[in-house]
N, C-alpha and C positions, 0 to 999 in steps of 0.2 A: 522564577519566582522563587522568596527566601525559602532558608529554615524552616521559621515560623510559620510562614504560607502551607509550607508540609507538613509541619503536626496539626497543623488546624486541620485538612484536606486529612490525616490518618486519624485526628476527633473523630469524623463525618461519615468516615467510610466504616469506622466500628460501632456506631450510633445508626449507622445505615445494612451495616450485620443481623445487627437484631435487629431488626423488622422498623426502624422510624424514617417514615415517606419522607418528613419535612428534610431531612437531612440529607438522601440523597437527591431533593427537591435543589438541596444546594452548594450539592455535588457541578450538579449541574450549571449549577448559575456560575460556578465561578471557573470551569473547566470548560463550558463547552466552544468559546469564542476560538477557539486555539484549536480543538477537533475542528469544527467547521471549518478555516482559516489553510489544516492543513487537506484537508481533502476537495476543497476548492483547490487545492492547487494541481495534488495528486491530479483529483476527474477535469478539472480543466474547465467545471460545466455547473454553476452556483444551483440547479435541481438538483442532479444529482450529488451534492455535495452534501445538499440538505438532506436530505434521502438515507444518503450514506451517516451520515452522522446519526440521524435519527435509529435507523441501523446498531449501529455503538455502544448507543445508550441502554437500550432493551436488551443489548444482549449483555449491558456491563449489571444494568440490574439482576438478571435471571441469573447472574452467575458469581455475583455480589462477595458469597458469601466462599466462593475458592481462595480472596485475596488473601493468603499467609501472614503480609505482611502491611497493614496498611499501610506505611511510608510509599512502597513501590507502587502504591495503589495507577498514579499518575502515566507510570511507563505502561503497567498493564494494559489500560484506556485505552493509550497511544497505541500496542501493536492491536486494538480490537476495530481502530479505527486502521489501523494500516489493510488487515483480514479483509474487511468490508468495503475500503476505495476498488482493493487488489479486486476482491468476485465481483464489485460490481462493474470492472474494466473490461472481469474475462467477459461477463453476461454480455455487459454491450459488444465486445467485439465477439464475440464467441465465431459468425457469418464473414468477420474479416478476412480480406487475402482468399478467398475460395472460389472457384472461376465459374462463373455462366457459360455454359459449352456452347449455345445460343445467343452470347452475343461474340462468339469468338471468330465468326466471320468478318466482323464489325473491326475488328483490331489488327488483320490482319494484312500489312502494307510489306514496305519496303524497311523500314525502320527499326530495328536491332531495340529499343526499345519501344515493340510494339509490336514485337513476336510473342505469343502466348505460350511458345516456348517455353522462354526466357521468368516468361511471369508463372507461369507450373513451379518451374526450376529455384525461383524468385520464392514461392509459398512453402513448400521442401525447408527449405533454409531455412524459413522463419519459419518454422515449426520444432525443425530441429533444437534452436535455441529457444524457444519456450520449453520442450523437455530438457532443455541443461538447463535453466532457469530454474524450473521446479526441483528440481536433485537437487539443486545446489543446499547450504544449512539457511533458516529462517533468515540468521543477521544477515549475512552477503543475500542474500534472493528480495529482501528487503532495500537494500542502500542500491544493492543491479537496478532496478526496479526506476526508483525513486530519481536515481541520477540520470540509467538512461535510459527511462522512457517518456520518463515523465520531466526528466529535463531541468533537474533542482540544482540548485547550489549549494556545493559540500555543506558551508555554515549552515541553511535551511535544513539538508538530512541531519544533521549534526544534533540543531534545538529537537525537529522532528521524533525522532530516536533518540533523545538522552543521552548521547553518548558525546563523546569529542572528538574536534575533527579528526586529529591525524585517527583513533577508532575507525573512522568512517575511510577513510587514506585504503588505514594496514585489510576491510574490510574489502575496497574494491580492488582490491590489486589480485584480493585471494580468492574473491570471487569470479575475477575477470582468469584468473589462470585455470583455476576446476573450471573454467567455457572452455577454456584448448584443448582444455583435457581429453571432458567431455565429447564436443561435436570433432576434434581430433587433428 
């Protein structure tokens, strides 16, 4: 987006803050594709992405008066979309990794990769990792999740978060260091 587009978007935000529903409709028309593409890439499901984008725009509409600098609206909207997608993943994967005790007998055999004890230890390790990621500052948490859980490329992360590629790299390094210190 060039500077004129940001100025146009900022003017629309100011109108929407004053209650102009047509201005918000125009904001949606100008920004929805990027938000949808990000959500689809993050969630890896087009229908969940549609739900996430809908939730993001509902939150944006409800809270548009919180935008102090209308020229930063797109960055604010990107953060909302990220958090909505993150919450969708958390809800979707809530029971992921839990072990059903009645199925343990089916998995017992001589192969180490099928050992229920190992599976339980892996679940504990995954939970520690989730807790460590949740303890990170928001910007580091965001890039760690995008890079390692959603397998996004650095350039895609930079575009989605509105920062440079080198900033993404610094946040990844800092986030990994913090995770190592938390996990021990």
